[in-house]
C-alpha positions as CSV (number, residue, x, y, z in Angstrom):
1,M,45.7,70.0,28.4
2,S,42.1,68.7,28.3
3,V,39.2,71.0,28.1
4,T,37.2,69.0,30.6
5,G,37.8,68.2,34.2
6,L,40.1,69.9,36.7
7,P,43.5,71.2,35.4
8,F,45.5,68.6,37.5
9,D,43.5,65.6,36.1
10,D,45.8,65.2,33.1
11,F,48.9,65.1,35.3
12,R,47.2,62.5,37.6
13,A,46.5,60.4,34.5
14,L,50.1,60.6,33.2
15,L,51.6,59.8,36.6
16,K,49.3,56.8,37.0
17,D,50.7,55.0,33.9
18,L,54.4,55.9,33.5
19,P,56.6,54.0,31.0
20,G,59.1,51.7,32.6
21,P,62.7,50.9,31.7
22,E,63.5,49.4,28.3
23,T,64.8,45.9,29.1
24,A,66.0,45.0,25.6
25,S,68.5,47.9,25.5
26,L,69.5,47.2,29.1
27,V,70.3,43.5,28.2
28,T,72.3,44.6,25.1
29,A,74.3,47.1,27.2
30,R,75.0,44.5,29.9
31,D,76.2,42.0,27.2
32,R,78.6,44.6,25.8
33,D,79.8,45.6,29.3
34,R,80.9,42.0,29.9
35,Q,83.1,42.2,26.7
36,L,84.9,45.4,27.5
37,T,88.6,45.4,28.4
38,K,88.3,45.6,32.2
39,P,87.5,43.3,35.1
40,P,83.7,43.1,35.7
41,G,82.6,46.0,37.9
42,A,86.0,47.7,37.7
43,L,84.4,51.0,36.7
44,G,82.1,50.9,39.6
45,R,79.3,53.4,39.5
46,L,80.2,54.4,35.9
47,E,78.9,51.0,34.8
48,E,75.7,51.5,36.7
49,I,75.3,54.9,35.1
50,A,75.7,53.4,31.6
51,M,73.1,50.8,32.4
52,W,70.8,53.5,33.7
53,L,71.2,55.4,30.4
54,A,70.4,52.3,28.4
55,A,67.3,51.4,30.4
56,W,65.8,54.9,30.4
57,S,66.8,56.0,26.9
58,G,65.8,52.8,25.2
59,R,69.1,52.6,23.3
60,A,72.8,52.1,23.6
61,P,74.3,54.4,26.3
62,A,75.1,57.8,24.7
63,V,75.0,61.5,25.5
64,N,75.0,63.6,22.4
65,R,72.6,66.4,23.2
66,P,72.8,67.2,26.9
67,L,70.8,70.1,28.2
68,V,70.9,72.1,31.4
69,A,67.5,73.7,32.0
70,I,67.2,76.4,34.6
71,F,63.8,77.5,35.8
72,A,63.5,80.9,37.5
73,G,60.7,82.1,39.7
74,N,60.0,84.6,42.5
75,H,58.2,84.1,45.7
76,G,55.7,86.2,47.7
77,V,57.0,84.7,51.0
78,T,60.2,86.8,50.6
79,R,58.2,89.8,52.1
80,H,58.8,88.2,55.5
81,G,62.6,88.8,55.3
82,V,63.5,85.1,55.0
83,T,66.6,85.7,52.8
84,P,69.3,88.4,52.9
85,F,68.8,89.0,49.1
86,P,65.9,90.9,47.5
87,P,63.8,89.2,44.8
88,S,65.3,91.5,42.2
89,V,68.4,89.4,42.3
90,T,66.6,86.6,40.5
91,K,66.2,88.7,37.4
92,Q,69.8,90.0,37.7
93,M,71.1,86.5,37.8
94,I,69.1,85.5,34.8
95,D,70.7,88.4,33.0
96,N,74.1,87.1,34.2
97,F,73.3,83.6,32.8
98,A,72.4,85.2,29.5
99,A,75.7,87.1,29.4
100,G,77.7,84.0,30.2
101,G,79.0,85.3,33.6
102,A,77.7,82.7,36.0
103,A,79.3,79.5,37.4
104,I,76.8,77.4,35.4
105,N,78.0,79.0,32.1
106,Q,81.6,77.9,32.8
107,I,80.6,74.4,33.7
108,C,78.4,74.1,30.6
109,V,81.3,75.3,28.4
110,T,83.7,72.9,30.1
111,Y,81.5,69.8,29.5
112,D,79.9,70.9,26.3
113,L,76.4,71.1,27.7
114,G,73.5,73.1,26.2
115,L,71.9,75.7,28.4
116,K,68.3,77.0,28.4
117,I,66.9,79.5,30.9
118,F,63.1,79.7,31.6
119,D,61.9,83.0,33.1
120,L,58.7,82.2,34.8
121,A,56.8,85.5,35.3
122,L,59.5,87.0,37.5
123,D,57.6,90.3,37.8
124,Y,54.6,88.5,39.4
125,P,55.8,86.6,42.5
126,T,53.7,83.7,43.7
127,G,51.3,84.2,46.6
128,D,52.6,84.5,50.2
129,I,52.4,80.9,51.3
130,T,51.9,81.9,55.0
131,T,48.5,83.3,54.2
132,E,47.4,82.0,50.7
133,P,48.2,79.4,48.1
134,A,51.2,80.1,46.0
135,L,49.3,79.3,42.8
136,S,45.8,78.5,41.6
137,E,45.3,75.0,40.3
138,R,44.9,76.4,36.8
139,D,48.2,78.4,37.0
140,C,50.1,75.6,38.6
141,A,49.0,73.1,35.9
142,A,49.8,75.6,33.2
143,T,53.3,76.1,34.6
144,M,53.8,72.4,34.8
145,A,52.8,72.2,31.1
146,F,55.2,74.9,30.3
147,G,58.0,73.0,32.0
148,M,57.2,70.0,29.9
149,E,58.3,72.0,26.9
150,A,61.9,71.9,28.2
151,V,62.5,68.6,26.5
152,A,60.9,69.6,23.2
153,G,64.2,70.2,21.5
154,G,65.3,66.6,21.4
155,T,67.8,66.4,24.3
156,D,69.1,63.0,25.4
157,L,70.2,64.0,29.0
158,L,68.3,66.7,31.0
159,A,70.0,68.4,34.0
160,I,67.5,70.4,35.9
161,G,68.3,73.5,38.0
162,E,66.7,76.6,39.3
163,M,67.1,80.2,40.3
164,G,64.8,82.0,42.7
165,I,65.4,84.1,45.8
166,G,63.5,82.5,48.6
167,N,63.1,79.1,47.1
168,T,64.9,77.1,49.8
169,T,62.1,78.3,52.1
170,I,59.7,76.9,49.6
171,A,61.6,73.6,49.3
172,A,61.7,73.3,53.1
173,A,57.9,73.8,53.3
174,I,57.3,71.1,50.7
175,N,59.6,68.6,52.5
176,L,57.9,69.4,55.9
177,A,54.5,68.9,54.3
178,L,55.5,65.6,52.6
179,Y,57.6,64.0,55.3
180,G,56.7,65.7,58.6
181,G,59.1,66.4,61.4
182,E,59.8,70.0,62.5
183,A,60.5,73.0,60.4
184,E,64.0,73.2,61.9
185,D,64.7,69.7,60.3
186,W,64.2,71.1,56.8
187,V,65.2,74.8,57.0
188,G,68.8,75.8,56.3
189,P,70.8,78.9,55.4
190,G,70.0,78.9,51.7
191,T,71.8,81.9,50.2
192,G,73.2,82.9,53.6
193,S,70.3,83.2,56.0
194,E,71.5,83.3,59.6
195,G,70.5,84.8,63.0
196,A,67.2,86.7,62.8
197,V,66.8,86.0,59.1
198,L,67.0,82.3,59.7
199,A,64.5,82.5,62.5
200,R,62.1,84.3,60.2
201,K,62.6,81.6,57.6
202,I,61.8,78.8,60.1
203,D,58.7,80.7,61.3
204,A,57.5,81.2,57.8
205,V,57.8,77.5,57.0
206,K,55.9,76.6,60.2
207,R,53.1,79.1,59.5
208,A,52.8,78.1,55.9
209,V,52.4,74.4,56.6
210,E,50.0,75.0,59.4
211,F,47.9,77.4,57.3
212,H,47.5,74.8,54.5
213,R,47.4,71.7,56.8
214,E,43.9,70.6,55.8
215,H,44.9,70.3,52.1
216,L,48.3,68.7,52.2
217,S,47.3,65.0,51.8
218,D,47.4,65.5,48.0
219,P,50.9,66.1,46.6
220,L,49.7,68.3,43.8
221,E,47.9,70.5,46.4
222,V,51.2,70.6,48.3
223,L,52.8,71.8,45.0
224,R,50.3,74.5,44.2
225,R,49.8,75.8,47.8
226,L,53.4,75.7,49.0
227,G,55.5,75.6,45.8
228,G,56.6,78.1,43.2
229,R,56.5,78.4,39.5
230,E,60.1,77.1,39.0
231,I,59.2,74.0,41.2
232,A,56.0,73.4,39.2
233,A,57.9,73.8,35.9
234,M,60.7,71.4,37.1
235,A,58.0,68.8,38.0
236,G,56.6,69.1,34.5
237,A,60.0,68.8,32.9
238,I,60.8,65.7,35.0
239,L,57.5,64.1,33.9
240,A,57.9,65.0,30.3
241,A,61.4,63.5,30.3
242,R,60.0,60.3,31.6
243,M,57.3,60.2,28.8
244,Q,60.0,60.9,26.1
245,R,62.6,58.5,27.5
246,V,65.1,61.2,28.5
247,P,67.3,60.4,31.6
248,V,67.3,63.2,34.1
249,L,69.9,64.7,36.6
250,L,68.4,66.6,39.5
251,D,70.4,69.4,41.1
252,G,70.0,70.6,44.6
253,Y,67.5,71.0,47.4
254,V,64.9,72.8,45.3
255,S,64.9,70.6,42.3
256,T,64.8,67.6,44.6
257,A,61.6,69.0,46.2
258,A,60.1,69.2,42.7
259,G,60.9,65.5,42.2
260,A,59.6,64.6,45.6
261,I,56.1,65.8,44.6
262,L,56.0,63.3,41.7
263,K,57.4,60.5,43.8
264,A,54.7,61.1,46.4
265,I,52.1,60.5,43.7
266,N,53.8,57.5,42.1
267,P,56.7,55.7,43.9
268,S,58.4,54.9,40.5
269,A,58.2,58.5,39.2
270,L,61.9,59.3,39.7
271,D,63.4,55.9,38.5
272,H,64.7,57.7,35.4
273,C,66.4,60.3,37.6
274,L,69.8,60.5,39.3
275,I,70.7,63.1,42.0
276,G,73.7,65.1,40.6
277,H,75.1,66.1,44.0
278,V,74.2,66.5,47.7
279,S,74.4,70.2,48.5
280,A,75.5,71.8,51.7
281,E,71.9,72.7,52.5
282,P,71.3,70.6,55.6
283,G,67.9,69.3,54.5
284,H,69.1,68.1,51.2
285,L,70.7,64.8,52.3
286,K,67.6,64.0,54.4
287,A,65.4,64.7,51.3
288,I,67.7,62.5,49.1
289,E,67.4,59.7,51.6
290,R,63.6,59.9,51.5
291,L,63.8,59.5,47.7
292,G,66.0,56.4,48.1
293,K,68.8,57.9,46.0
294,T,72.6,58.2,46.2
295,P,74.0,61.4,44.9
296,L,76.9,61.3,42.4
297,L,78.9,64.1,43.9
298,A,79.4,65.7,47.3
299,L,81.4,68.9,46.8
300,G,80.0,71.1,49.5
301,M,78.2,73.3,47.0
302,R,75.0,75.2,47.6
303,L,74.8,77.6,44.6
304,G,71.9,76.2,42.8
305,E,71.5,77.2,39.1
306,G,72.0,73.6,38.1
307,T,75.7,73.6,38.9
308,G,75.8,70.2,40.7
309,A,73.7,68.5,38.0
310,A,75.8,70.0,35.3
311,L,79.0,68.7,36.9
312,A,77.4,65.3,37.2
313,A,76.5,65.4,33.5
314,G,80.3,65.3,32.9
315,I,80.4,62.1,34.7
316,V,77.4,60.7,32.9
317,K,79.0,61.6,29.6
318,A,82.2,59.8,30.6
319,A,80.2,56.7,31.6
320,A,78.6,56.6,28.2
321,A,81.9,57.2,26.4
322,C,83.6,54.4,28.3
323,H,80.8,52.0,27.4
324,S,80.6,52.9,23.7
325,G,84.3,53.7,23.1
326,M,86.3,51.1,24.9
327,A,87.6,48.1,23.0
328,T,86.2,44.6,23.6
329,F,88.7,41.9,24.6
330,E,88.4,40.4,21.2
331,M,89.0,43.8,19.4
332,A,92.0,44.5,21.5
333,G,93.5,41.1,21.4
334,V,93.4,40.9,25.2
335,A,92.8,37.6,26.9
336,N,89.5,37.6,28.9
337,K,89.5,35.6,32.1
338,T,86.9,33.3,30.6
339,D,89.2,32.2,27.8
340,A,92.5,32.3,29.8
341,H,92.5,28.6,30.4
């Protein structure tokens, strides 16, 4: 980070001048795709995924070092009873991830995905967004910078997920601030909020957005005032992946909210990202539509912890393998329709 100016200035500068797709690798991939032993377009979206990998990695489609990165944070807004689970569950689930006992562990083993967990000061919840900013600008920028380190190990596909009791409340507040509407449009059950708990969740989102209303025209202010550490870190990871030509898979409602902050600053900021799945959280599909994306999977999941993005990583790996491993018409001795006459 620079030693002059405000902490967000570096991120504003990065987001102003993002690298675009690598056209040479895309052209090469398209040429190869035309030679493969299949009718053009027969693999449907798998072909699109292979081209996306080529464009945003700058090389032939391949997934050799995929990584699921889970960012975990706690939220001061949980003091209002917006969720049936206490914040202590966040740390307990992190321990479960470390022990290999969570759903995400099984998916990572199945698809041979790396897994890293980022514990973001779980003993120090963010500010209660109904009465104060979640983070100072300095803390928010430092957390974004920490998130940027997620790609430091040299991954070639980054699946982003999170863990944080109360963070669907945070995601709903971010979406309401960015897109408008009513709190009820964006608030869903999350980890099982219903009845009085759901009513408190809706009320907290309304009060938070109203409290910060004068400052919400700047997306980075939306992030620091209404967000959380895991959301700031995910935004940093998405941005770093773009700078280092690493394609990204976003998971559910919360990781999509992190991406929405970046897209609100630069409309092209998520061009290197795919949405892994649409979750059962009601606001997620609305949020995905605002991002102009089509999710890869719709399995009715709402677990978080990167599970939807990790499942989608298996599809991306298959797309890359088909592109690189299939024989061409010439290699297989199969007549192409262009030389069948």
